[in-house]
C-alpha positions as CSV (number, residue, x, y, z in Angstrom):
1,M,-39.4,-26.4,-6.3
2,Q,-36.5,-27.7,-8.4
3,I,-35.6,-24.1,-9.4
4,C,-35.8,-22.9,-5.8
5,S,-33.5,-25.8,-4.7
6,W,-31.0,-25.0,-7.5
7,A,-31.0,-21.3,-6.6
8,K,-30.3,-22.1,-2.9
9,T,-27.4,-24.4,-4.0
10,F,-26.0,-21.7,-6.3
11,F,-26.3,-19.0,-3.5
12,F,-24.5,-21.1,-0.9
13,A,-21.8,-22.1,-3.4
14,L,-21.2,-18.4,-4.3
15,F,-21.2,-17.3,-0.7
16,F,-18.6,-19.9,0.4
17,S,-16.5,-19.2,-2.7
18,K,-16.4,-15.5,-1.8
19,L,-15.7,-16.4,1.9
20,F,-12.8,-18.6,0.7
21,V,-11.3,-15.9,-1.5
22,F,-11.6,-13.4,1.4
23,A,-9.9,-15.8,3.8
24,N,-7.1,-16.4,1.3
25,G,-6.7,-12.7,0.8
26,A,-6.4,-12.2,4.5
27,D,-3.9,-15.0,4.8
28,D,-1.8,-13.5,2.0
29,Y,-1.9,-10.1,3.6
30,L,-0.8,-11.5,7.0
31,S,1.9,-13.6,5.3
32,T,3.3,-10.5,3.6
33,Q,3.1,-8.5,6.8
34,L,4.9,-11.2,8.7
35,R,7.6,-11.5,6.0
36,V,8.3,-7.7,6.2
37,Q,8.6,-8.0,10.0
38,E,10.9,-11.0,9.7
39,L,13.3,-9.2,7.3
40,F,13.2,-6.0,9.4
41,A,14.2,-8.0,12.5
42,K,17.0,-9.8,10.5
43,F,18.6,-6.8,8.9
44,E,18.0,-3.9,11.2
45,S,21.3,-4.6,13.1
46,S,23.2,-4.0,9.8
47,V,22.0,-0.4,9.2
48,V,23.5,2.7,10.6
49,R,23.0,6.5,10.5
50,V,26.0,8.3,9.0
51,K,27.0,11.9,9.9
52,A,29.8,14.2,8.7
53,T,30.7,17.7,9.6
54,R,33.1,20.4,8.3
55,E,33.8,23.9,9.5
56,Q,34.2,26.8,7.0
57,E,34.3,30.5,7.0
58,V,31.4,32.4,5.5
59,K,31.5,36.2,5.5
60,G,33.8,36.2,8.5
61,K,31.7,33.8,10.5
62,T,32.5,30.2,11.2
63,K,29.8,27.8,10.2
64,R,29.7,24.1,10.8
65,L,28.1,22.1,8.0
66,L,26.4,18.8,8.9
67,K,25.4,16.1,6.5
68,M,23.6,12.9,7.5
69,G,22.1,9.9,5.8
70,S,21.7,6.2,6.0
71,G,24.3,3.4,5.5
72,F,25.0,-0.2,6.3
73,F,27.8,-2.6,7.3
74,A,29.2,-4.2,4.2
75,S,31.8,-6.5,5.9
76,K,32.6,-8.2,9.2
77,N,35.5,-5.8,9.6
78,G,33.2,-2.8,10.1
79,H,33.2,-1.4,6.6
80,V,30.2,0.9,6.0
81,L,28.8,1.7,2.5
82,T,26.9,5.0,2.2
83,T,26.3,7.8,-0.2
84,G,28.8,10.5,-0.9
85,L,29.8,12.6,2.1
86,L,30.9,16.2,2.6
87,P,34.2,16.8,0.7
88,N,37.1,17.1,3.2
89,A,34.9,16.4,6.2
90,D,36.6,17.2,9.5
91,R,34.7,14.5,11.3
92,V,32.8,11.4,10.2
93,W,30.9,9.0,12.5
94,I,28.1,6.5,12.6
95,E,25.3,6.1,15.0
96,Y,24.5,2.5,15.8
97,N,22.4,1.0,18.5
98,K,22.3,4.4,20.3
99,E,26.1,4.6,20.4
100,Y,28.6,6.7,18.3
101,Y,31.6,5.4,16.4
102,L,34.2,7.5,14.7
103,A,35.0,6.5,11.2
104,E,37.5,7.2,8.5
105,T,36.7,7.5,4.8
106,L,38.7,4.8,2.9
107,G,37.6,5.9,-0.5
108,S,34.8,7.6,-2.5
109,D,33.4,6.9,-6.0
110,S,32.3,10.2,-7.6
111,L,30.7,8.4,-10.6
112,C,28.0,6.8,-8.4
113,N,28.3,9.1,-5.3
114,L,29.2,6.2,-2.9
115,S,31.7,6.3,0.0
116,L,33.3,3.4,2.0
117,L,33.9,4.1,5.7
118,K,35.8,2.1,8.3
119,T,35.0,2.5,12.0
120,F,38.1,3.0,14.3
121,K,36.4,0.7,16.8
122,K,33.8,-1.9,15.8
123,P,30.6,-2.4,17.8
124,E,30.7,-5.4,20.0
125,S,27.8,-7.0,18.1
126,F,26.6,-6.2,14.6
127,N,25.5,-7.9,11.4
128,F,26.7,-7.1,7.9
129,I,24.9,-7.4,4.6
130,S,26.4,-10.0,2.3
131,F,26.1,-9.5,-1.4
132,S,28.0,-10.4,-4.6
133,A,28.3,-9.4,-8.2
134,N,25.6,-11.9,-9.2
135,D,23.1,-10.1,-11.4
136,N,19.9,-11.5,-10.0
137,P,16.9,-10.2,-12.1
138,V,14.6,-7.8,-10.3
139,L,11.4,-7.7,-12.3
140,P,8.9,-4.8,-12.4
141,G,6.2,-5.5,-9.8
142,S,8.6,-7.1,-7.4
143,F,8.0,-6.0,-3.8
144,L,11.0,-4.1,-2.3
145,L,11.9,-3.3,1.3
146,G,14.1,-0.5,2.4
147,L,15.6,0.0,5.9
148,T,16.2,3.7,6.5
149,F,17.0,6.3,9.1
150,A,14.8,9.3,8.3
151,L,15.7,12.6,10.0
152,E,16.5,11.8,13.6
153,F,13.9,9.0,13.8
154,Q,14.5,5.4,14.7
155,I,15.4,2.9,11.9
156,S,12.2,1.9,10.1
157,P,11.1,-0.2,7.1
158,T,9.6,1.3,4.0
159,I,8.0,-0.8,1.3
160,G,7.4,-0.3,-2.4
161,I,7.7,-2.0,-5.8
162,M,10.2,-2.2,-8.6
163,Q,8.9,-0.1,-11.5
164,S,11.5,-0.1,-14.3
165,S,15.2,0.0,-15.2
166,E,16.3,3.4,-16.4
167,S,19.5,4.7,-18.1
168,T,18.6,8.4,-18.0
169,F,16.7,11.0,-16.1
170,G,15.9,14.1,-18.1
171,R,19.1,15.0,-19.9
172,N,21.3,13.1,-17.4
173,L,22.9,9.8,-18.4
174,F,23.3,7.4,-15.5
175,P,26.7,5.6,-15.3
176,T,24.8,2.3,-15.2
177,K,21.2,1.3,-15.2
178,M,19.2,2.2,-12.1
179,F,16.1,0.7,-10.7
180,R,13.2,3.1,-10.5
181,T,11.0,2.2,-7.5
182,S,7.9,3.4,-5.7
183,L,9.9,3.8,-2.4
184,A,9.2,7.3,-1.3
185,L,12.4,8.6,0.3
186,G,12.7,11.6,2.6
187,P,15.6,13.4,4.1
188,G,18.2,11.1,5.6
189,E,17.0,8.0,3.8
190,V,19.4,8.0,0.8
191,G,22.2,5.5,1.3
192,A,19.9,2.8,2.8
193,P,19.9,-0.9,1.8
194,V,17.0,-2.4,-0.2
195,F,15.9,-6.0,-0.2
196,D,13.4,-8.1,-2.0
197,L,11.0,-10.3,0.0
198,N,13.3,-13.3,-0.4
199,G,15.8,-11.4,1.7
200,N,18.2,-10.7,-1.2
201,F,20.1,-7.4,-1.2
202,V,18.8,-5.5,-4.3
203,G,20.8,-2.3,-4.0
204,I,21.3,1.0,-2.2
205,T,19.0,4.0,-2.3
206,H,20.7,6.5,-4.7
207,A,18.4,9.4,-5.3
208,A,14.9,10.5,-4.4
209,L,12.1,11.8,-6.7
210,P,9.9,13.7,-4.2
211,D,7.6,15.1,-6.8
212,L,6.8,11.5,-8.0
213,R,7.0,9.8,-4.6
214,S,9.6,7.6,-6.3
215,S,13.3,6.9,-6.1
216,F,16.3,5.4,-7.9
217,I,18.2,2.4,-6.6
218,L,21.8,1.6,-7.5
219,P,21.8,-2.2,-8.2
220,A,23.6,-4.7,-6.0
221,K,26.0,-5.7,-8.8
222,A,27.2,-2.1,-9.1
223,C,27.5,-1.8,-5.3
224,S,29.7,-4.9,-5.3
225,R,32.0,-3.5,-8.0
226,I,32.4,-0.2,-6.1
227,R,32.8,-1.8,-2.7
228,D,35.5,-4.2,-3.9
229,G,37.4,-1.4,-5.6
230,L,37.3,0.9,-2.6
231,I,38.4,-1.8,-0.2
232,L,41.3,-2.8,-2.3
233,S,42.7,0.5,-3.5
234,G,40.4,3.3,-2.3
235,S,39.2,3.9,-5.8
236,V,37.4,2.2,-8.7
237,D,39.1,1.6,-12.0
238,Y,36.5,2.0,-14.8
239,G,37.0,0.9,-18.4
240,W,36.3,2.8,-21.6
241,F,35.6,1.6,-25.2
242,G,36.5,5.0,-26.8
243,I,33.6,4.8,-29.4
244,T,31.0,7.3,-30.4
245,V,27.6,6.0,-31.7
246,T,24.5,7.4,-33.2
247,R,20.9,6.1,-33.4
248,K,19.3,5.6,-36.8
249,L,15.9,4.5,-37.9
250,N,15.8,1.1,-39.5
251,T,13.5,-0.6,-42.0
252,Q,11.5,-2.2,-39.2
253,N,10.6,1.2,-37.8
254,G,12.9,0.6,-34.9
255,F,16.3,2.0,-34.2
256,N,19.8,0.7,-34.8
257,I,22.8,1.8,-32.7
258,E,25.6,2.5,-35.3
259,I,29.3,3.3,-34.9
260,K,29.9,6.9,-35.7
261,S,33.5,6.9,-34.7
262,P,35.4,3.8,-33.7
263,G,38.2,5.7,-31.9
264,N,41.3,3.7,-31.7
265,N,39.5,0.4,-32.4
266,A,40.8,-0.3,-35.9
267,K,38.7,-3.4,-36.4
268,L,35.4,-1.4,-36.0
269,K,34.1,0.5,-38.9
270,V,31.9,3.6,-39.3
271,G,28.3,2.3,-39.9
272,D,28.7,-1.0,-38.0
273,I,25.5,-1.8,-36.2
274,L,26.1,-2.8,-32.6
275,V,24.2,-6.0,-31.7
276,K,25.9,-7.2,-28.5
277,I,28.7,-6.2,-26.2
278,G,29.7,-9.3,-24.3
279,N,26.5,-11.0,-23.4
280,K,24.5,-7.8,-23.4
281,S,22.2,-7.0,-26.3
282,I,22.4,-3.3,-27.4
283,F,19.1,-1.5,-27.9
284,D,20.0,2.0,-26.8
285,T,23.0,4.0,-25.6
286,G,22.1,3.1,-22.0
287,D,23.1,-0.5,-22.8
288,I,26.5,0.7,-23.9
289,L,27.0,2.7,-20.7
290,D,26.0,-0.3,-18.7
291,S,28.5,-2.5,-20.5
292,T,31.2,0.1,-20.1
293,F,30.5,0.3,-16.3
294,Y,31.3,-3.3,-15.7
295,A,34.2,-3.6,-18.2
296,R,37.6,-4.1,-16.6
297,P,40.5,-2.1,-18.0
298,G,43.1,-4.2,-19.8
299,T,40.6,-7.0,-20.6
300,F,39.0,-7.9,-23.9
301,V,35.3,-7.7,-24.6
302,E,33.7,-9.1,-27.7
303,F,31.6,-6.8,-29.8
304,L,29.0,-8.5,-32.0
305,V,28.3,-6.1,-35.0
306,M,26.3,-6.3,-38.2
307,R,28.3,-5.2,-41.3
308,N,26.9,-5.4,-44.8
309,G,24.3,-7.9,-43.7
310,K,26.8,-10.2,-41.9
311,E,27.4,-10.7,-38.2
312,L,31.0,-10.2,-37.1
313,T,32.6,-10.8,-33.6
314,I,35.3,-8.4,-32.9
315,P,37.4,-8.4,-29.7
316,I,38.0,-4.9,-28.2
317,R,40.6,-4.1,-25.6
318,V,39.1,-2.1,-22.7
319,A,41.0,1.1,-22.1
320,P,41.1,2.8,-18.7
321,R,38.7,5.7,-18.3
322,S,40.7,8.9,-18.1
323,S,38.3,10.7,-15.8
324,Q,35.2,9.7,-13.9
325,T,32.6,12.0,-15.3
326,K,28.9,11.4,-14.7
327,E,28.0,12.3,-18.3
328,P,30.8,10.9,-20.5
329,D,31.1,11.9,-24.2
330,L,30.1,8.4,-25.3
331,A,27.1,8.7,-27.5
332,E,24.6,10.9,-29.3
333,S,21.0,10.2,-28.2
334,S,17.7,12.0,-28.2
335,T,16.2,12.9,-24.9
336,T,13.0,14.6,-23.9
337,E,13.4,17.8,-22.0
338,G,11.0,18.3,-19.1
339,N,10.1,21.4,-17.2
340,D,12.9,21.7,-14.7
341,I,13.0,17.9,-14.5
342,N,16.5,17.8,-13.2
343,S,15.6,19.9,-10.2
344,S,13.3,17.2,-8.8
345,L,16.1,14.6,-8.5
346,K,17.5,14.7,-4.9
347,T,20.8,12.9,-4.6
348,N,21.9,14.5,-1.4
349,N,21.0,13.6,2.2
350,I,20.3,16.1,4.8
351,T,22.7,19.0,4.7
352,G,22.5,21.8,7.2
353,S,24.7,24.5,8.8
354,L,25.1,25.5,12.4
355,D,26.5,28.8,13.6
356,N,29.4,28.7,16.0
357,N,29.2,31.9,18.1
């Protein structure tokens, strides 16, 4: 009888514990769902569809090219941040709240393929996304929410997770580290804002990886740097260290990033091991590119190097970058070549052509 009583007690305890876990799981699910709905309602009035057209002659026939994607208001003055548009577009406009607003291109950044627009007439009512250069950490596994305009559909939320920070894709070097996410983007969804579930702006959708149902996000800190430069002068002034590095195996079976050529930096020596640039630890060439991206021309940045077993701090004056190339001749690095891996990276929004008869 005692065994039977004990068994009943154990059974009921197990049953109610499972019921409690199930109830908590349902509560968590509903809580996440409500949070997504709250953020969508809060930010949807900040997001726009962007379109640009240009006419050109093709084999004696006039064709009108159309490119469209997503974008968002980045200031109370009606500035819109979006991906790169058609070069020399004849007409640019945004669609917002079922209305159309002509816009002008204030500037474009070819390094990160972003453009800043300004509407000639502001909507009577709209919200803008506020963000700064604060480098808030976005950890792998963090839930992310994108608000996008796919094709000609209505604005809609899409949810995914942060997967990793990447400096390269195939043989391509990114100008700064990108977030790789599980947000599966389709046509028209590049250029959209992305948030975490706390409502913080995380970045802008930069490129889609359709084969992997994944995407790259340009971080908010980089967006802030580009937005400020385009508003002030229509361009972004990037810095340059002028060094060449190489990667060498060390005694701990890891790799050191060594100076191969110091360029015009006389205080650096060939063979110096890079430890830090500013506050950033250097583990690979992507860390150098990331440091270069945020360096301001004319300022000084401290290089922490290891030379003959001793750490040295060397101030380096940041030079202006002569040309904004996506793959600067900065460093030697080994990359893995995939089978047509670069062909699966989609950085463009919808581009089409219409015949004018």
